[in-house]
C-alpha positions in Angstrom: 1.6 -18.8 -19.7 2.4 -21.8 -21.9 3.0 -21.6 -25.6 -0.8 -21.4 -26.3 -1.3 -18.6 -23.9 -3.4 -20.5 -21.4 -3.1 -20.0 -17.7 -1.0 -22.7 -15.9 -2.9 -25.1 -13.7 -2.5 -25.2 -9.9 -0.4 -28.3 -10.3 1.9 -26.6 -12.9 2.3 -23.6 -10.6 3.2 -25.8 -7.7 5.9 -27.5 -9.7 7.2 -24.2 -10.9 7.1 -22.5 -7.5 7.4 -25.3 -4.8 8.3 -22.7 -2.1 4.9 -21.1 -2.5 3.0 -24.3 -1.5 4.0 -24.1 2.1 3.1 -20.4 2.7 -0.2 -20.9 0.9 -1.1 -23.6 3.4 0.1 -21.4 6.2 -2.0 -18.5 4.8 -5.2 -20.6 4.8 -4.5 -22.0 8.3 -4.0 -18.5 9.7 -7.2 -17.1 8.2 -9.4 -17.7 11.3 -7.0 -15.8 13.5 -6.5 -13.0 11.0 -10.2 -12.5 10.4 -10.8 -12.4 14.2 -8.1 -9.7 14.6 -9.5 -7.6 11.8 -12.9 -7.8 13.4 -11.5 -6.8 16.8 -9.9 -3.8 15.2 -13.2 -2.8 13.6 -12.2 -3.4 10.0 -14.8 -5.1 7.8 -13.6 -8.2 5.9 -14.1 -7.9 2.2 -14.4 -10.5 -0.6 -11.4 -12.0 -2.2 -8.7 -10.9 0.3 -5.4 -12.8 0.2 -3.4 -11.9 3.3 0.0 -13.4 4.1 0.5 -12.6 7.8 -1.3 -10.3 10.2 -0.7 -6.6 9.6 0.1 -4.3 12.4 -3.1 -2.3 13.0 -3.3 0.8 15.2 -6.8 2.2 14.7 -7.4 5.3 16.8 -10.9 5.1 18.4 -13.6 6.5 16.1 -11.3 6.5 13.0 -11.9 4.5 9.8 -9.9 1.9 8.1 -11.6 0.3 5.1 -10.2 -2.0 2.4 -12.0 -3.0 -0.8 -12.3 -6.4 -2.3 -9.4 -8.4 -3.8 -6.7 -7.0 -1.6 -3.2 -8.6 -1.5 -1.4 -7.8 1.7 2.0 -9.5 2.2 3.6 -9.3 5.6 5.6 -12.6 5.8 9.1 -12.2 4.4 9.0 -15.4 2.4 6.0 -14.3 0.3 8.0 -11.8 -1.8 11.7 -12.1 -3.0 12.1 -8.3 -2.2 11.5 -9.3 1.5 9.4 -6.9 3.6 11.3 -5.4 6.5 8.2 -5.6 8.6 4.5 -6.5 8.3 2.0 -4.2 6.6 1.2 -1.3 8.9 -2.2 0.5 9.0 -2.3 3.3 11.5 -4.6 6.2 12.3 -3.7 9.0 14.7 -6.9 10.8 15.4 -10.6 10.1 15.8 -11.4 11.8 12.5 -8.6 10.1 10.5 -9.4 7.8 7.6 -7.5 5.2 5.5 -9.7 4.2 2.5 -8.3 1.6 0.2 -10.1 0.6 -3.1 -10.5 -2.8 -4.8 -7.6 -5.1 -5.9 -4.9 -3.2 -4.2 -1.6 -5.0 -3.4 1.1 -4.1 -1.0 4.1 -5.8 0.6 5.4 -4.6 4.0 3.9 -1.1 3.3 3.3 1.5 6.0 0.2 3.7 5.9 -0.2 6.3 8.7 -3.1 8.8 8.5 -3.7 11.8 10.8 -6.4 13.1 8.3 -6.8 11.0 5.1 -5.0 8.5 3.0 -7.2 7.5 0.0 -6.0 4.8 -2.4 -7.9 4.0 -5.6 -8.5 0.7 -7.4 -5.8 -1.6 -8.8 -3.0 0.3 -7.0 0.3 -1.6 -6.5 2.5 -0.5 -3.6 6.0 -1.9 -3.7 7.9 -3.5 -0.9 8.7 -1.4 2.2 7.0 1.8 0.8 5.8 4.3 3.4 2.8 6.6 2.8 2.1 9.3 5.5 -0.2 12.3 5.6 1.5 13.9 8.5 4.9 15.4 9.6 4.3 13.7 13.0 6.2 16.4 14.9 6.3 20.2 14.5 9.4 21.5 12.7 9.8 24.4 15.2 11.6 23.4 18.4 9.4 25.6 20.6 6.2 24.0 19.2 7.6 20.6 19.9 8.0 21.6 23.5 4.3 22.5 23.6 2.9 19.5 21.7 5.4 16.9 20.4 2.8 15.2 18.2 1.3 18.4 16.6 3.0 18.0 13.2 1.2 19.4 10.1 -0.9 17.1 8.1 -2.7 17.1 4.7 -4.6 14.4 2.8 -2.8 12.0 0.5 -4.7 10.7 -2.6 -3.5 8.0 -4.9 -5.8 7.5 -7.8 -6.6 4.3 -9.8 -3.9 2.1 -11.4 -0.9 3.7 -9.8 2.3 1.7 -9.4 4.7 2.7 -6.6 8.2 1.2 -6.6 9.8 -0.4 -3.6 11.3 1.7 -0.7 9.4 4.8 -1.8 8.1 7.5 0.5 4.9 9.5 -0.2 4.5 12.6 2.0 1.6 14.7 3.1 -0.6 16.7 0.7 0.4 14.7 -2.4 -2.0 13.5 -5.1 -0.7 10.9 -7.6 -2.8 10.8 -10.7 -4.4 7.7 -12.3 -2.0 5.4 -14.1 1.2 7.1 -12.8 4.3 5.1 -11.9 6.8 6.1 -9.1 10.3 4.8 -9.4 11.8 2.7 -6.6 13.4 4.6 -3.8 11.6 7.9 -4.6 10.5 10.5 -2.2 7.3 12.1 -3.4 6.7 15.6 -2.0 4.5 17.1 -4.8 1.6 16.1 -7.0 2.3 13.7 -9.8 0.1 14.0 -13.0 -1.9 11.1 -14.4 0.1 8.6 -16.4 3.4 10.3 -15.4 6.6 8.4 -14.6 8.3 10.2 -11.6 11.4 9.3 -9.7 14.1 10.6 -7.5 14.6 12.6 -4.3 12.5 14.7 -4.5 10.6 12.9 -7.2 10.3 14.7 -10.5 8.3 13.8 -13.6 10.5 12.1 -16.2 7.9 11.7 -18.9 4.2 11.1 -19.5 3.1 7.7 -20.9 1.2 8.1 -24.2 -2.0 6.2 -25.0 -0.2 3.5 -27.0 2.1 2.7 -24.0 -0.8 2.7 -21.6 -2.8 0.2 -23.8 0.3 -2.0 -24.4 0.9 -2.4 -20.6 -2.7 -3.2 -19.7 
């Protein structure tokens, strides 16, 4: 913003962030390929997507991956100074699994793996290299692993509207994060987080609840 509060023009933005010009051109040139790959993976293209680099998509036959309008998916390292370790990953592990992402969701190098359900609301921001999984992947009991190595327990993950998840966090199975909550960087979330709570740590614990004045101030 300038001194009068108006939004900078594209020219002003280009002068301020010259490194962004190259990857914006690259993003536009890559769109035909990226749109084709999404179609081949059975994921419907929505309005207003901005995708920097093709995500890794592993959609189990019959499962669902849907993404709302206005998504920001950053997979190229140069598009974020926090530098994603890998592309965005969207993976389902059973025919009944679902990944459902709302409108205006942003993520950088995030990993989402669903054996049952990962549901993400609107305007959720997922920090660089965050991992969200609804499954243990493998049984904890050694004998069970010998019977079925991939039969880990699973339970839905629900992330409500307006949640912010800091970089390098891990959200595990069966967790619900309430609307407007914020998760500190590097946290491991193993239990539900209430709406408008700030939670951090390993395991993540609620530090405090944002009051209405703080919520309004930050919107």
